[in-house]
N, C-alpha and C positions, 0 to 999 in steps of 0.2 A: 604433524601428520601421524606420528606413531606415539603410543604411550606404553607404559610398562605392562598394561593389560592386553595389548595386542593391536590389531589393525583397526583403524577407524574408517568412517565413510570417506575420508579425505583421499583414500587411494583411488577412488573413482574419478577424482579431478585431475589425475596426471595427464598432461598434454593439453589441458584446457586453458582458457584465458585466466580462470581463477588461479590455477596452479602457476601460471606465468607471473601473475601479480604477487603471489606468495614468494616466488623465487626472487623477484626484484626486491621485495621487502627484506628477505633473508640476506641478500647480497649487500643491501644497504647497511645491515647490522654487522656485516663482516664475515658471515659463515659461508656464503656462496653455495650452500647445499639446500636442497628442497626438504630433506629430512635430517633431523639432528643426529650427529654421529654417535651420540651417547646411546641411542636406541638400537643402532645397527648390531645384528648378531645376537640379540636377546631372544630367548625362547618365546614362541608365539608371536614374534614380530616378523613382518614381511619385509625382507631386505630389498632395497632398490639401489641402483648405482648412486654413489655419493658424489653426484655431479650436479651442476645447476639445472639441467633439463634431462631427467632420466628417460623420458619417453623418446626424445630425439636421439639420445645416446643408444638406446636399444634398437631403434629403427635403423640407425646408421651401421651398427656393428653386428646385430643378430637377426636382421630381417629374414623372414622366410621367403624362399623362392620356389615356386611350384613348377613342375615340368622341367623344361630346358632353360628357364629364366634364371637371371642372376641379378640380385639386388645390390651387388657390389659390397656385400657384407664381409666383415673381417673374418668371422668364423663361418666357413662354408660347409654345407652338408655334403662332404665328399665321402664316398664309400667305395668298397671293392670286395669282390668275392668270386668264387667259382663253385657253382652247383650244377649237377646234371642228373638225369634219370632217363632210362630207356627200357622199353618192353622187349622181351624175347620169349621164345617158346616155353622156357622154364620159369617165367615170372617177370619180375621187375628188379632192376638194379638202381639204387639211389646212392650217389657218391658225392661228397662235398669236401671242401677244405675247412679250416677252422680259424682263419685270420680275420680279425676285426680292425679296420683302419679308419682314420679320419684324415684324409689326404695322405701326406707322407708319414703321419704318426701312426704307429702300430699300437692300438689300444689293448689288444689281447691276442694270444695265439692259441687259445683253447675254447673258442666259442662253439657251442653245440648247435650247428645249423640244420640238423634234421630234428624236427619236433615230432615226438611220438603221440599222435592225436588219440589213437586207440590201438588195440592189438592188431588191427588189420588196415590201419590208415596212417600214412606219414605225410608230413609237410616239410618243405625246405624254406630257408631264409635267404633272401638277397635284397639289398637295399638298406633301409633303416632297421637295425636290429630290434629296437624297441617296438616299432610298428609291427614287424613280422611276428615277433614273439607274443605280443599282447593279443593280436587279432587271431592268430592260429590257436592260441590257448582258449580264446573265446569261442572259436570254432569247435574245439573239443567239448566245451560245455554244451553248445547247441546240438552236437552229434549225440551226446549222452541223453539230453532231453528228448530228442527224437526217438532214441532207443527205448526210453522209459514209457513214452506215450504210445508207441506203435508195437512194442514187443519184438522188434527185429532191428538188425544193424542198418544204419543208413548206407546208401550206395555212394560210391566215390563221386558220381556225377552230381548227386544231390548235395554232398558235402562241399564240393567245389563251387556249386551254384550259391550256397549259403554264404561262402566267403566272398564271392564276386558281388553279391547283393550288398553285403555289409560294407565293403570298401567303396563300392560305387556310391553309396549314400554319403560318404565322406569325400567324394571327389572334389578337388579344388581346395582342400583343407591342408595340403602339404604332406600327405602320406607318401611314403616311398617304399614300395613293395613289389618284388618280382618273385613269386612263389610257385612251387609245384605241389599239387595235391595228388597223391598216388596211393593205390591200395588194391585189395582184392575183394570183390563182392560176388553176388550170384551170377553176374554177367561175365566174370573173369577178371583178369588184370586190367586196370584202368589208369590212365595218366592224363592229368590236366595242368595247364599253365594258367595262373591267375595273377594279374598285377593290379596296382593301385588305381589304374584308370577304369577298372571294372572289366577289362578284357579277360575273356575265358576261352581257352583253346584246348581242344582234345588232340592228342598226338601219340606217336610211338617213341619219340625222342626229343628231349628239350635240354638245353643248357642255358643257365641264367647267371649273369654277373660280368664283371670286368674281364675275367679270364675266359669267358664262354667261347670267344672266337678261336682260341687255341684248343680248347676242349673239343669244339666241333670239328676242327681239323683232324684230330685223332679218331673221333667217332665216325665221321664220314668215310674215313679210309677203311676201318676195320669192323664196323657194325654189320651184323647179319641177324636175321630172325632166328636162325637155327644154331646160334652159339650154344656151346655147352655151358653149364654153370661156372666151371673153372675159367673158361675163356671170357665169359661175361664179367666175372669178378676182376680178371686181369685187365680187361678193357676199361672198366670204370676206374680202376687204380691208375692205369697209364694216362688216361685222359686228364685226370686231376693233377698228376705229376707234371705233365708237360705244361699245363696251364699255370701252375705255381712256379715253374721254372722260368717262364717268360713274362708273367704278370707280377709286378712288384706288390700289388695289392692283395694277392692270394698267397697262401702258404700255411705253415703250421702242421696240423694233423689231418690225414685223410681218413674220414669216417665213412664206412661203406655198409649198406644194408641190402639184404635180399628179401623180396616180398614174394610169398607163395600163397596157395590157397589155405595153408595152415596159419598164415599171418606173417609178420615181418621178423627177420632174424638179423641181428648185428653181426657182421662178418669180421671186421677188424677196425682198429684205430692205429694207423702207422704214420710215424713222422716222415714228412716228405724228404727230409735230409737223408734218412736211411734208404728211401726209395731211390734217391739220386745215385748213391754209391752202388746199390743193387743193379740198377739199369746200366750204369757206367761199366761195371764189371761184365755184364751180359754183352754189352756192345763191343768191348775189347775181345772177348772170347769169340764172338761172331766174326770179327775182322781178322783175327789170327787164324781161324779155320777157313 
């Protein structure tokens, strides 16, 4: 199937009767593999599992499951995160954690889950990191093209609609995205939720991810439209802290942005462990007094 010069047309036969016949012939000769081991790992060669039936092996162990389905695959598309954003009188606060997980495995603790689309527009990542990162950067390209064609910045509503249209066209293909698109345009501060089903919602407050229920508990208690900037920053910080404290799939660094009519500003990047000791000390002082 493979040669030193690269992949041949035989790759298209994987999983077919022709491939099964070749597998049987290879087994009869004693190799038991559909492709010769000597070609595996060579530059310009397409590696496949060195098993009698690679197609069956891939279907059994790496099958894609869309929505709430489960194909009983060995490697599951498990994910976890906490992202939130809310509007108040002084703008918009966007606050996220930075932990990337694959089930119980922590792949990274420093993922940048707020994507800076342009100086007035931000997007958040929840779900598949590759899906969110790629399509939100693609959205940045579309927003820039709009600006060049029309001579003005795109509105937040239009940007969120572009993303919703894009992901809706790939509906059923296994994308996993729960994003927020937020920013400031001529109509003021705007906040939209967009997911991989093509759902698009406008609102004043959203939290997305495995830790969102814990974040909502804090936000529902303390959110007000007339928060000061300092109070809003503290609320975004505390909501992420409590989510990371209770949700094993969230953690790392709290990145927080404030969006105003002048554009977005990054406020801080704080380790949630430092926040834990800060709030623990605050709790002790409140109880002693």
